[in-house]
MARBA-3410 file (N, C-alpha, C, O; in Angstrom, 1 decimal):
227
-21.7,-4.5,6.0,-20.3,-4.6,5.8,-19.8,-3.5,4.8,-20.4,-3.4,3.8 ~ -18.8,-2.7,5.2,-18.4,-1.6,4.4,-17.4,-2.2,3.3,-16.4,-2.7,3.7 ~ -17.8,-1.9,2.0,-16.9,-2.4,1.0,-16.7,-1.3,-0.1,-17.5,-0.4,-0.2 ~ -15.6,-1.4,-0.8,-15.3,-0.5,-1.9,-15.0,-1.3,-3.1,-14.3,-2.3,-3.0 ~ -15.4,-0.9,-4.3,-15.2,-1.6,-5.5,-14.3,-0.8,-6.5,-14.5,0.3,-6.7
-13.3,-1.5,-7.0,-12.4,-1.0,-8.0,-12.3,-1.9,-9.2,-11.6,-2.9,-9.1 ~ -13.0,-1.6,-10.2,-13.1,-2.5,-11.3,-13.8,-3.8,-10.9,-14.9,-3.8,-10.3 ~ -13.1,-4.9,-11.0,-13.6,-6.2,-10.6,-13.2,-6.6,-9.2,-13.6,-7.6,-8.7 ~ -12.5,-5.7,-8.5,-12.0,-6.0,-7.2,-12.8,-5.3,-6.1,-13.1,-4.1,-6.2 ~ -13.3,-6.0,-5.1,-14.0,-5.5,-4.0,-13.2,-5.6,-2.7,-12.8,-6.7,-2.4
-12.9,-4.5,-2.1,-12.2,-4.5,-0.8,-13.1,-4.4,0.3,-14.0,-3.5,0.4 ~ -13.0,-5.2,1.3,-13.8,-5.1,2.6,-13.0,-4.3,3.5,-11.9,-4.6,3.9 ~ -13.6,-3.2,4.0,-12.9,-2.3,4.9,-13.2,-2.6,6.4,-14.1,-3.4,6.7 ~ -12.5,-2.0,7.3,-12.7,-2.2,8.7,-14.1,-1.8,9.1,-14.6,-0.8,8.7 ~ -14.8,-2.7,9.8,-16.1,-2.4,10.3,-16.0,-2.2,11.8,-16.2,-3.1,12.6
-15.7,-1.0,12.2,-15.4,-0.7,13.6,-16.7,-0.7,14.4,-16.6,-0.8,15.6 ~ -17.8,-0.5,13.8,-19.1,-0.6,14.6,-19.3,-1.9,15.2,-19.9,-2.0,16.3 ~ -18.7,-3.0,14.7,-18.9,-4.3,15.2,-18.1,-4.4,16.6,-18.3,-5.4,17.3 ~ -17.2,-3.5,16.9,-16.5,-3.5,18.1,-17.1,-2.7,19.2,-16.5,-2.4,20.3 ~ -18.3,-2.2,19.0,-18.9,-1.4,20.0,-19.2,0.0,19.4,-18.6,0.5,18.5
-20.2,0.7,20.1,-20.6,2.0,19.6,-19.5,3.0,19.8,-19.4,4.0,19.0 ~ -18.6,2.9,20.8,-17.6,3.9,21.1,-16.2,3.2,21.2,-16.1,2.2,22.0 ~ -15.3,3.7,20.5,-13.9,3.3,20.6,-13.3,4.0,21.9,-13.6,5.1,22.1 ~ -12.5,3.3,22.6,-11.9,3.8,23.8,-10.6,4.5,23.5,-9.7,3.9,22.9 ~ -10.5,5.8,23.9,-9.2,6.5,23.7,-8.2,6.0,24.6,-8.4,5.7,25.8
-7.0,5.7,24.0,-5.9,5.2,24.7,-4.8,6.2,24.8,-4.6,6.9,23.8 ~ -4.0,6.3,25.9,-3.0,7.3,26.0,-1.7,7.0,25.2,-0.9,7.9,24.9 ~ -1.5,5.7,25.0,-0.3,5.3,24.2,-0.5,3.9,23.6,-1.4,3.2,24.0 ~ 0.3,3.6,22.6,0.3,2.3,22.0,1.8,1.8,22.1,2.7,2.6,22.0 ~ 1.9,0.5,22.4,3.2,-0.1,22.5,3.2,-1.6,22.4,2.1,-2.1,22.3
4.3,-2.2,22.5,4.4,-3.6,22.4,3.7,-4.2,23.6,3.8,-3.7,24.8 ~ 2.9,-5.3,23.4,2.2,-6.0,24.5,1.9,-7.4,24.1,1.8,-7.7,22.9 ~ 1.8,-8.3,25.0,1.4,-9.7,24.7,-0.1,-9.8,24.5,-0.5,-10.8,23.9 ~ -0.9,-8.9,24.9,-2.3,-8.9,24.7,-2.7,-8.1,23.5,-2.0,-7.1,23.2 ~ -3.8,-8.5,22.9,-4.3,-7.7,21.8,-4.9,-6.3,22.3,-5.5,-6.3,23.4
-4.7,-5.3,21.5,-5.3,-4.0,21.8,-6.5,-3.9,21.0,-6.4,-3.9,19.7 ~ -7.7,-3.8,21.6,-8.9,-3.9,20.8,-9.8,-2.6,21.1,-9.7,-2.0,22.1 ~ -10.6,-2.3,20.1,-11.6,-1.3,20.2,-11.0,0.0,20.7,-11.5,0.6,21.7 ~ -10.0,0.5,20.1,-9.3,1.7,20.6,-9.3,2.8,19.6,-9.5,2.6,18.4 ~ -9.0,4.0,20.1,-8.7,5.2,19.3,-7.5,5.9,19.8,-7.4,6.1,21.0
-6.5,6.1,18.9,-5.3,6.8,19.3,-5.1,8.0,18.4,-5.0,7.8,17.1 ~ -5.1,9.2,18.9,-5.2,10.4,18.0,-4.4,11.5,18.5,-4.1,11.7,19.6 ~ -3.9,12.3,17.4,-3.3,13.6,17.6,-2.1,13.5,18.5,-1.9,14.4,19.4 ~ -1.2,12.6,18.3,0.0,12.4,19.0,1.2,12.7,18.1,1.2,12.5,16.9 ~ 2.2,13.3,18.8,3.5,13.6,18.1,4.6,12.8,18.8,4.9,13.1,20.0
5.2,11.8,18.1,6.1,10.9,18.7,7.5,10.9,18.0,7.5,11.1,16.8 ~ 8.5,10.5,18.7,9.8,10.2,18.1,9.8,8.7,17.6,10.2,8.4,16.5 ~ 9.3,7.8,18.5,9.2,6.4,18.2,7.9,5.8,18.5,7.3,6.1,19.5 ~ 7.4,5.0,17.6,6.2,4.2,17.8,6.6,2.7,17.5,6.6,2.3,16.4 ~ 6.8,2.0,18.6,7.2,0.6,18.4,6.1,-0.4,18.7,5.6,-0.5,19.8
5.6,-1.0,17.6,4.5,-1.9,17.7,4.9,-3.3,17.3,4.1,-4.1,16.7 ~ 6.2,-3.7,17.5,6.7,-5.0,17.1,5.9,-6.1,17.8,5.7,-6.1,19.0 ~ 5.5,-7.0,17.0,4.8,-8.2,17.4,3.5,-7.9,18.2,3.0,-8.7,19.0 ~ 2.9,-6.7,17.9,1.7,-6.3,18.6,0.5,-6.7,17.8,0.5,-6.7,16.5 ~ -0.6,-7.0,18.4,-1.9,-7.3,17.7,-2.8,-6.1,18.0,-3.2,-5.8,19.1
-3.2,-5.5,16.9,-4.2,-4.4,16.9,-5.5,-4.9,16.3,-5.5,-5.3,15.1 ~ -6.6,-4.8,17.0,-7.8,-5.4,16.5,-8.9,-4.3,16.7,-9.3,-4.0,17.8 ~ -9.5,-3.9,15.6,-10.6,-2.9,15.7,-10.3,-1.6,16.3,-10.7,-1.3,17.4 ~ -9.5,-0.8,15.6,-9.1,0.5,16.1,-8.8,1.5,15.1,-8.8,1.2,13.9 ~ -8.6,2.7,15.5,-8.3,3.8,14.6,-7.2,4.7,15.1,-7.2,5.1,16.3
-6.2,5.0,14.2,-5.2,5.9,14.5,-5.4,7.2,13.7,-5.5,7.1,12.4 ~ -5.5,8.3,14.3,-5.9,9.6,13.6,-4.8,10.7,13.9,-4.5,10.9,15.1 ~ -4.3,11.3,12.9,-3.5,12.5,13.1,-2.2,12.2,13.9,-1.7,13.0,14.6 ~ -1.7,10.9,13.8,-0.5,10.6,14.6,0.7,10.8,13.7,0.7,10.4,12.5 ~ 1.7,11.5,14.3,2.9,11.7,13.6,4.1,11.1,14.4,4.2,11.3,15.6
4.9,10.3,13.7,6.0,9.6,14.4,7.2,9.6,13.5,7.1,9.4,12.3 ~ 8.4,9.9,14.1,9.6,9.9,13.3,10.0,8.5,12.9,10.5,8.3,11.8 ~ 9.8,7.5,13.7,10.1,6.1,13.4,9.0,5.2,13.9,8.5,5.3,15.0 ~ 8.6,4.3,13.0,7.6,3.3,13.4,8.0,1.9,13.0,8.5,1.7,11.9 ~ 7.9,1.0,14.0,8.2,-0.4,13.8,7.0,-1.2,13.9,6.2,-1.2,14.9
6.7,-2.0,12.8,5.6,-2.9,12.8,6.0,-4.4,12.5,5.2,-5.1,12.0 ~ 7.2,-4.7,12.8,7.7,-6.0,12.5,6.9,-7.1,13.2,6.6,-7.0,14.4 ~ 6.4,-8.1,12.4,5.6,-9.2,12.9,4.3,-8.7,13.6,3.8,-9.5,14.5 ~ 3.9,-7.5,13.4,2.6,-7.1,13.9,1.5,-7.7,13.2,1.6,-8.1,12.0 ~ 0.3,-7.8,13.9,-0.9,-8.4,13.3,-2.0,-7.3,13.4,-2.4,-6.9,14.5
-2.5,-6.8,12.3,-3.5,-5.8,12.3,-4.7,-6.3,11.6,-4.7,-6.7,10.5 ~ -5.8,-6.2,12.3,-7.1,-6.6,11.8,-8.2,-5.5,12.1,-8.3,-5.1,13.2 ~ -8.8,-5.0,11.0,-9.9,-4.0,11.2,-9.3,-2.8,11.8,-9.8,-2.3,12.9 ~ -8.3,-2.2,11.2,-7.6,-1.0,11.7,-7.6,0.1,10.6,-7.4,-0.2,9.5 ~ -7.9,1.3,11.1,-7.9,2.5,10.2,-6.7,3.4,10.6,-6.5,3.7,11.8
-6.0,3.9,9.6,-5.0,4.9,9.8,-5.5,6.1,9.0,-5.7,6.0,7.7 ~ -5.7,7.3,9.6,-6.2,8.4,8.9,-5.3,9.6,9.2,-5.1,10.0,10.4 ~ -4.9,10.3,8.2,-4.1,11.5,8.3,-2.8,11.3,9.2,-2.5,12.2,10.0 ~ -2.2,10.2,9.1,-1.0,9.9,9.9,0.2,10.2,9.0,0.2,10.0,7.8 ~ 1.3,10.6,9.7,2.6,10.8,9.0,3.6,10.0,9.8,4.0,10.3,10.9
4.1,9.0,9.0,5.2,8.1,9.6,6.4,8.3,8.7,6.5,7.9,7.6 ~ 7.4,9.0,9.3,8.6,9.4,8.5,9.5,8.2,8.2,10.2,8.2,7.1 ~ 9.5,7.2,9.0,10.3,6.0,8.7,9.6,4.8,9.3,9.8,4.4,10.4 ~ 8.7,4.3,8.4,7.9,3.1,8.8,8.7,1.8,8.3,9.0,1.7,7.1 ~ 8.9,0.9,9.2,9.5,-0.4,8.8,8.6,-1.5,9.3,8.2,-1.6,10.5
8.3,-2.4,8.4,7.5,-3.6,8.8,8.0,-4.8,8.1,8.1,-4.9,6.8 ~ 8.4,-5.8,8.8,8.9,-7.1,8.3,8.0,-8.2,8.8,7.7,-8.3,10.0 ~ 7.5,-9.0,7.9,6.6,-10.1,8.2,5.3,-9.7,9.0,4.8,-10.5,9.8 ~ 4.8,-8.6,8.7,3.6,-8.1,9.3,2.4,-8.7,8.5,2.5,-9.1,7.4 ~ 1.2,-8.8,9.2,0.0,-9.3,8.5,-1.1,-8.2,8.7,-1.4,-7.8,9.8
-1.6,-7.8,7.6,-2.6,-6.7,7.5,-3.9,-7.3,6.9,-3.9,-7.8,5.8 ~ -5.0,-7.2,7.7,-6.3,-7.8,7.3,-7.3,-6.7,7.5,-7.5,-6.2,8.7 ~ -8.1,-6.3,6.5,-9.1,-5.3,6.6,-8.5,-4.0,7.2,-8.9,-3.5,8.2 ~ -7.4,-3.5,6.5,-6.7,-2.3,7.0,-6.9,-1.2,6.0,-6.7,-1.5,4.8 ~ -7.1,0.0,6.5,-7.3,1.2,5.6,-6.3,2.2,6.0,-6.2,2.6,7.2
-5.5,2.6,5.0,-4.6,3.8,5.2,-5.2,4.9,4.3,-5.3,4.8,3.1 ~ -5.7,6.0,5.0,-6.4,7.1,4.2,-5.6,8.4,4.5,-5.4,8.8,5.6 ~ -5.2,9.1,3.4,-4.6,10.4,3.5,-3.4,10.3,4.4,-3.2,11.2,5.2 ~ -2.6,9.3,4.3,-1.4,9.2,5.2,-0.1,9.5,4.4,-0.1,9.2,3.1 ~ 0.9,10.0,5.0,2.2,10.2,4.5,3.2,9.1,5.0,3.5,9.1,6.1
3.6,8.3,4.0,4.4,7.1,4.4,5.6,7.1,3.5,6.1,6.1,3.0 ~ 6.2,8.3,3.3,7.4,8.4,2.4,8.5,7.5,2.9,8.9,7.6,4.1 ~ 9.1,6.7,2.0,10.2,5.9,2.4,9.9,4.7,3.2,10.8,4.0,3.8 ~ 8.6,4.3,3.3,8.2,3.2,4.1,8.8,1.9,3.5,9.0,1.8,2.3 ~ 9.0,0.9,4.3,9.5,-0.4,3.9,8.7,-1.5,4.4,8.5,-1.7,5.6
8.1,-2.3,3.5,7.3,-3.4,3.8,8.0,-4.7,3.3,8.2,-4.8,2.0 ~ 8.5,-5.6,4.1,9.2,-6.7,3.7,8.5,-8.0,4.2,8.3,-8.2,5.4 ~ 8.3,-8.9,3.2,7.6,-10.2,3.5,6.3,-10.0,4.3,6.0,-10.8,5.2 ~ 5.6,-9.0,3.9,4.3,-8.8,4.6,3.2,-9.5,3.8,3.3,-9.8,2.7 ~ 2.1,-9.7,4.5,0.9,-10.3,3.9,-0.3,-9.3,4.0,-0.6,-8.7,5.0
-0.9,-9.1,2.8,-2.0,-8.1,2.7,-3.3,-8.9,2.3,-3.3,-9.6,1.4 ~ -4.4,-8.6,3.0,-5.7,-9.2,2.8,-6.7,-8.2,3.0,-7.0,-7.8,4.2 ~ -7.4,-7.7,2.0,-8.3,-6.6,2.1,-7.7,-5.3,2.7,-8.1,-4.9,3.8 ~ -6.7,-4.8,2.0,-6.0,-3.6,2.4,-6.1,-2.5,1.3,-6.0,-2.8,0.1 ~ -6.4,-1.3,1.8,-6.6,-0.2,0.9,-5.7,1.0,1.3,-5.8,1.4,2.5
-4.9,1.5,0.4,-4.2,2.7,0.5,-4.9,3.8,-0.3,-4.9,3.7,-1.5 ~ -5.5,4.8,0.3,-6.3,5.8,-0.4,-5.7,7.2,-0.1,-5.7,7.6,1.0 ~ -5.3,7.9,-1.2,-4.9,9.2,-1.1,-3.6,9.3,-0.2,-3.4,10.3,0.5 ~ -2.7,8.3,-0.3,-1.5,8.3,0.5,-0.3,8.7,-0.3,-0.3,8.6,-1.6 ~ 0.8,9.1,0.4,2.1,9.4,-0.2,3.0,8.2,0.1,3.4,8.1,1.3
3.4,7.5,-0.8,4.3,6.3,-0.6,5.5,6.5,-1.5,6.2,5.5,-1.9 ~ 5.9,7.7,-1.8,7.1,8.0,-2.6,8.3,7.3,-1.9,8.5,7.4,-0.7 ~ 9.2,6.8,-2.7,10.5,6.1,-2.2,10.2,4.9,-1.3,11.1,4.4,-0.7 ~ 9.0,4.4,-1.3,8.7,3.2,-0.5,9.3,2.0,-1.2,9.5,2.0,-2.4 ~ 9.5,0.9,-0.4,9.8,-0.4,-0.9,8.9,-1.4,-0.4,8.5,-1.4,0.8
8.5,-2.3,-1.3,7.6,-3.4,-1.0,8.3,-4.6,-1.6,8.3,-4.8,-2.8 ~ 8.8,-5.5,-0.7,9.6,-6.6,-1.2,9.2,-7.9,-0.5,8.9,-8.0,0.7 ~ 9.1,-8.9,-1.4,8.7,-10.3,-0.9,7.3,-10.3,-0.2,7.1,-11.2,0.6 ~ 6.4,-9.5,-0.6,5.1,-9.4,0.0,4.1,-10.3,-0.8,4.3,-10.6,-1.9 ~ 3.0,-10.7,-0.1,2.0,-11.5,-0.7,0.6,-10.8,-0.5,0.3,-10.3,0.6
-0.2,-10.8,-1.6,-1.6,-10.4,-1.4,-2.4,-11.6,-1.4,-2.6,-12.2,-2.5 ~ -2.9,-12.0,-0.3,-3.8,-13.2,-0.2,-5.2,-12.8,-0.4,-6.1,-13.7,-0.4 ~ -5.5,-11.5,-0.4,-6.9,-11.0,-0.7,-6.7,-9.7,-1.4,-5.6,-9.3,-1.8 ~ -7.8,-9.0,-1.6,-7.7,-7.7,-2.3,-6.7,-6.7,-1.7,-6.6,-6.6,-0.5 ~ -5.9,-6.1,-2.6,-4.9,-5.1,-2.2,-5.0,-3.9,-3.2,-4.8,-4.2,-4.4
-5.4,-2.7,-2.8,-5.6,-1.6,-3.7,-4.9,-0.4,-3.2,-4.9,0.0,-2.1 ~ -4.3,0.3,-4.2,-3.7,1.6,-4.1,-4.5,2.5,-5.0,-4.6,2.2,-6.2 ~ -5.1,3.6,-4.4,-5.9,4.4,-5.3,-5.7,5.9,-4.9,-5.5,6.2,-3.7 ~ -5.5,6.7,-5.9,-5.3,8.2,-5.7,-4.1,8.4,-4.9,-4.0,9.4,-4.2 ~ -3.1,7.6,-5.0,-1.9,7.7,-4.2,-0.6,8.0,-5.1,-0.7,7.7,-6.3
0.4,8.5,-4.4,1.7,8.7,-5.1,2.7,7.6,-4.7,3.0,7.5,-3.5 ~ 3.2,6.9,-5.7,4.3,6.0,-5.5,5.5,6.3,-6.3,6.2,5.4,-6.7 ~ 5.8,7.6,-6.4,6.9,8.0,-7.2,8.2,7.4,-6.6,8.5,7.5,-5.4 ~ 9.0,6.8,-7.5,10.3,6.2,-7.2,10.2,5.2,-6.1,11.2,4.9,-5.4 ~ 9.0,4.6,-5.9,8.9,3.4,-5.1,9.4,2.2,-5.8,9.6,2.3,-7.0
9.7,1.2,-5.1,10.3,0.0,-5.7,9.5,-1.3,-5.2,9.4,-1.5,-4.0 ~ 9.0,-2.1,-6.1,8.3,-3.3,-5.8,9.1,-4.4,-6.4,9.4,-4.5,-7.6 ~ 9.5,-5.4,-5.5,10.3,-6.5,-6.0,10.0,-7.8,-5.3,9.8,-7.8,-4.1 ~ 10.0,-8.9,-6.0,9.8,-10.2,-5.5,8.4,-10.4,-4.8,8.3,-11.2,-3.9 ~ 7.4,-9.6,-5.3,6.1,-9.7,-4.7,5.2,-10.7,-5.4,5.3,-10.9,-6.6
4.3,-11.3,-4.7,3.2,-12.2,-5.2,1.9,-11.4,-5.2,1.2,-11.5,-4.2 ~ 1.6,-10.6,-6.3,0.5,-9.8,-6.3,-0.5,-10.2,-7.4,-1.3,-9.4,-7.9 ~ -0.5,-11.5,-7.7,-1.4,-12.0,-8.8,-2.8,-12.0,-8.2,-3.0,-12.2,-7.1 ~ -3.8,-11.7,-9.1,-5.2,-11.7,-8.8,-5.8,-10.4,-8.4,-5.9,-9.5,-9.2 ~ -6.2,-10.2,-7.1,-7.0,-9.1,-6.7,-6.1,-7.9,-6.2,-6.2,-7.5,-5.1
-5.3,-7.4,-7.1,-4.5,-6.2,-6.8,-4.8,-5.1,-7.8,-4.9,-5.4,-9.0 ~ -4.9,-3.9,-7.3,-5.2,-2.8,-8.3,-4.3,-1.6,-7.8,-4.1,-1.3,-6.7 ~ -3.9,-0.8,-8.9,-3.2,0.4,-8.7,-3.9,1.4,-9.5,-3.6,1.6,-10.7 ~ -4.9,2.1,-9.0,-5.9,2.9,-9.7,-5.6,4.4,-9.5,-5.4,4.9,-8.4 ~ -5.4,5.1,-10.6,-5.3,6.6,-10.6,-4.2,7.0,-9.6,-4.3,7.9,-8.8
-3.1,6.4,-9.8,-1.9,6.7,-8.9,-0.8,7.3,-9.8,-0.7,7.1,-11.0 ~ 0.1,8.0,-9.1,1.3,8.6,-9.7,2.4,7.6,-9.6,2.8,7.1,-8.5 ~ 2.9,7.2,-10.8,3.9,6.1,-10.9,5.2,6.6,-11.5,5.7,6.0,-12.4 ~ 5.6,7.8,-11.2,6.8,8.4,-11.8,8.0,7.7,-11.3,8.4,7.8,-10.1 ~ 8.7,7.0,-12.2,9.9,6.3,-11.9,9.7,5.2,-10.8,10.6,4.7,-10.1
8.4,4.7,-10.7,8.1,3.6,-9.9,8.7,2.3,-10.5,8.4,2.1,-11.7 ~ 9.4,1.5,-9.8,10.1,0.4,-10.3,9.3,-0.9,-10.0,9.2,-1.3,-8.8 ~ 8.9,-1.6,-11.0,8.3,-3.0,-10.8,9.4,-4.0,-11.2,9.7,-4.2,-12.4 ~ 10.1,-4.5,-10.2,11.1,-5.5,-10.4,10.5,-6.9,-10.5,9.3,-7.0,-10.9 ~ 11.3,-7.9,-10.3,10.8,-9.3,-10.5,9.6,-9.5,-9.5,9.5,-8.8,-8.5
8.7,-10.4,-9.9,7.5,-10.6,-9.1,6.4,-11.1,-10.0,6.5,-11.1,-11.2 ~ 5.3,-11.5,-9.4,4.1,-11.9,-10.1,3.0,-10.9,-10.0,2.4,-10.7,-8.9 ~ 2.8,-10.1,-11.1,1.8,-9.1,-11.1,0.6,-9.4,-12.0,-0.1,-8.6,-12.5 ~ 0.5,-10.7,-12.3,-0.5,-11.1,-13.3,-1.9,-10.8,-12.8,-2.3,-11.1,-11.6 ~ -2.7,-10.1,-13.6,-4.0,-9.7,-13.2,-4.1,-8.4,-12.5,-5.2,-7.8,-12.2
-2.9,-7.8,-12.1,-2.9,-6.5,-11.4,-3.5,-5.4,-12.3,-3.1,-5.2,-13.4 ~ -4.5,-4.7,-11.8,-5.2,-3.7,-12.5,-4.6,-2.3,-12.4,-4.5,-1.8,-11.3 ~ -4.0,-1.9,-13.5,-3.3,-0.6,-13.5,-4.0,0.5,-14.2,-3.5,1.6,-14.4 ~ -5.3,0.3,-14.4,-6.1,1.3,-15.2,-6.2,2.6,-14.4,-6.4,2.6,-13.2 ~ -6.1,3.7,-15.2,-6.2,5.0,-14.6,-4.9,5.6,-14.1,-4.9,6.8,-13.7
-3.9,4.8,-14.0,-2.6,5.3,-13.6,-1.7,5.7,-14.8,-1.7,5.0,-15.8 ~ -0.8,6.7,-14.6,0.1,7.0,-15.7,1.3,6.0,-15.7,1.9,5.8,-14.7 ~ 1.5,5.5,-16.9,2.5,4.4,-17.0,3.8,4.8,-17.8,4.7,4.0,-17.8 ~ 3.8,6.0,-18.4,4.9,6.3,-19.3,6.2,6.5,-18.6,7.2,6.6,-19.3 ~ 6.2,6.7,-17.3,7.5,7.0,-16.6,7.8,5.9,-15.6,8.7,6.1,-14.7
7.1,4.8,-15.7,7.5,3.7,-14.7,8.7,2.9,-15.2,9.0,3.0,-16.4 ~ 9.3,2.2,-14.3,10.4,1.3,-14.7,10.1,-0.1,-14.5,9.4,-0.5,-13.6 ~ 10.5,-1.0,-15.4,10.3,-2.4,-15.3,9.0,-2.8,-15.9,8.4,-3.8,-15.4 ~ 8.5,-2.1,-16.9,7.3,-2.5,-17.6,7.2,-3.9,-18.1,6.2,-4.5,-18.2 ~ 8.4,-4.4,-18.5,8.5,-5.8,-19.0,8.2,-6.8,-18.0,7.9,-8.0,-18.3
8.2,-6.4,-16.7,7.9,-7.4,-15.6,6.4,-7.5,-15.3,6.0,-8.2,-14.4 ~ 5.6,-6.7,-16.0,4.2,-6.6,-15.7,3.4,-7.6,-16.6,2.3,-7.3,-17.0 ~ 4.0,-8.7,-16.9,3.3,-9.7,-17.7,1.9,-10.1,-17.1,1.9,-10.5,-15.9 ~ 0.9,-10.0,-17.9,-0.4,-10.4,-17.4,-1.2,-9.3,-16.7,-2.3,-9.5,-16.2 ~ -0.6,-8.1,-16.5,-1.3,-7.0,-15.8,-2.4,-6.5,-16.7,-2.4,-6.8,-17.9
-3.3,-5.7,-16.2,-4.5,-5.2,-16.9,-4.3,-3.7,-17.1,-4.1,-3.0,-16.1 ~ -4.4,-3.3,-18.4,-4.3,-1.8,-18.7,-5.4,-1.5,-19.7,-6.0,-2.4,-20.3 ~ -5.7,-0.2,-19.8,-6.7,0.2,-20.8,-6.1,0.4,-22.1,-4.9,0.5,-22.2 ~ -6.9,0.5,-23.2,-6.4,0.8,-24.5,-5.6,2.1,-24.6,-4.6,2.2,-25.3 ~ -6.0,3.1,-23.8,-5.4,4.4,-23.8,-4.0,4.3,-23.1,-3.2,5.3,-23.3
-3.7,3.3,-22.4,-2.5,3.2,-21.7,-1.4,2.5,-22.5,-0.2,2.4,-22.1 ~ -1.8,1.8,-23.6,-0.8,1.1,-24.4,0.4,1.9,-24.8,1.5,1.5,-24.7 ~ 0.1,3.1,-25.4,1.3,3.9,-25.8,2.2,4.3,-24.6,3.4,4.4,-24.7 ~ 1.6,4.6,-23.4,2.4,4.9,-22.3,3.3,3.8,-21.9,4.5,4.0,-21.6 ~ 2.7,2.6,-21.8,3.5,1.4,-21.4,4.6,1.1,-22.4,5.7,0.7,-22.1
4.3,1.3,-23.7,5.2,1.1,-24.8,6.4,2.0,-24.6,7.6,1.6,-24.8 ~ 6.1,3.3,-24.3,7.2,4.3,-24.1,8.1,3.9,-22.9,9.3,4.0,-22.9 ~ 7.5,3.4,-21.8,8.2,3.0,-20.7,9.1,1.8,-21.0,10.3,1.8,-20.5 ~ 8.6,0.8,-21.7,9.4,-0.3,-22.0,10.6,0.0,-23.0,11.7,-0.4,-22.8 ~ 10.3,0.9,-23.9,11.4,1.4,-24.8,12.5,2.1,-24.1,13.6,1.9,-24.3
12.1,2.9,-23.1,13.0,3.6,-22.3,13.9,2.6,-21.4,15.1,2.8,-21.3 ~ 13.2,1.6,-20.9,14.0,0.6,-20.1,15.1,-0.1,-21.0,16.2,-0.4,-20.6 ~ 14.7,-0.3,-22.3,15.6,-1.0,-23.2,16.6,0.0,-23.8,17.6,-0.5,-24.5 ~ 16.5,1.3,-23.5,17.4,2.2,-24.1,17.3,2.5,-25.6,18.2,2.9,-26.2 ~ 16.1,2.2,-26.1,15.8,2.4,-27.5,15.2,3.7,-27.8,14.5,4.3,-26.9
15.6,4.3,-28.9,15.0,5.5,-29.4,14.2,5.3,-30.6,14.5,4.4,-31.4 ~ 13.2,6.1,-30.8,12.3,5.9,-32.0,12.5,7.1,-32.9,12.4,8.2,-32.6 ~ 12.9,6.7,-34.2,13.1,7.8,-35.2,11.9,7.8,-36.1,11.3,6.8,-36.4 ~ 11.5,9.0,-36.5,10.4,9.2,-37.4,10.8,9.0,-38.9,9.9,9.1,-39.7 ~ 12.1,8.8,-39.1,12.5,8.6,-40.5,12.5,7.2,-40.9,12.9,6.3,-40.2
12.1,7.0,-42.1,12.1,5.6,-42.7,13.4,5.5,-43.5,13.9,6.4,-44.0 ~ 13.9,4.3,-43.6,15.1,4.0,-44.4,14.8,3.0,-45.4,15.7,2.6,-46.2
END
C-alpha cells in the first residue's frame, strides 16, 4: 500500500495496481450511471468536463486541460490527477477518497460541502480557490502548493490535516475547526484570519510570523519606542 507521511499524518494514496496491470485508455469521460473503473484519460483539451454525480474508481487523468469542470456530487476513489489544468473547477457535495492531485493548476477552484478522506494536493496551484463547509474524515494534506488568496471557511478540518511548505500569501482562514491542523513549514506572516487557527500546530520559528499576521488582522502597529 502506497503511503506518504507528513509529520504525524500518514496519507494512503491510490493503489492503481490493485485494479489490474494495465489501465484502459478511454476516449472520453462524462456523466454515467455506472462507475468508470480502471481507466486512463490523458492529453485532452476540452471546453467542458462534466462529471456530475459520476463515480470514478481506480483511474488516472494526465495532462488534461479543461476550461470548465463540474464534479458536483461526484464520488472519486483511488484516482490520480497529474499535470491537469482546470480553469474553473466546481465541486459541491463531492466525496474524495484516496485521491491525489499532483502538479495540477486549479486556480479559482471551488469545493463546497465536500468530504475528503486520504487526499493529497502536491505541488498544485490553488490560488484564489475556495473551500467552504468541507469535512476531512481522514487525512487531508496540502504540500508544496500555492494557496495565495484562497479562502477557507466553515470547514471541519480538525485532526489529520496538514498544510506543509505551502505559499499562504493572503490566504484567509475564516470560521471553522482547524484544531490540530499542522501548518509547519508554511509561511504564516501574510495569512488572514490567524485568530481562527485555535489549536493548530506551528513550529517555534513560525510564532513571530503568526503574531505579525494576527496584529495585521487587528490593525495594530508595533512601535519600538517605550513610553
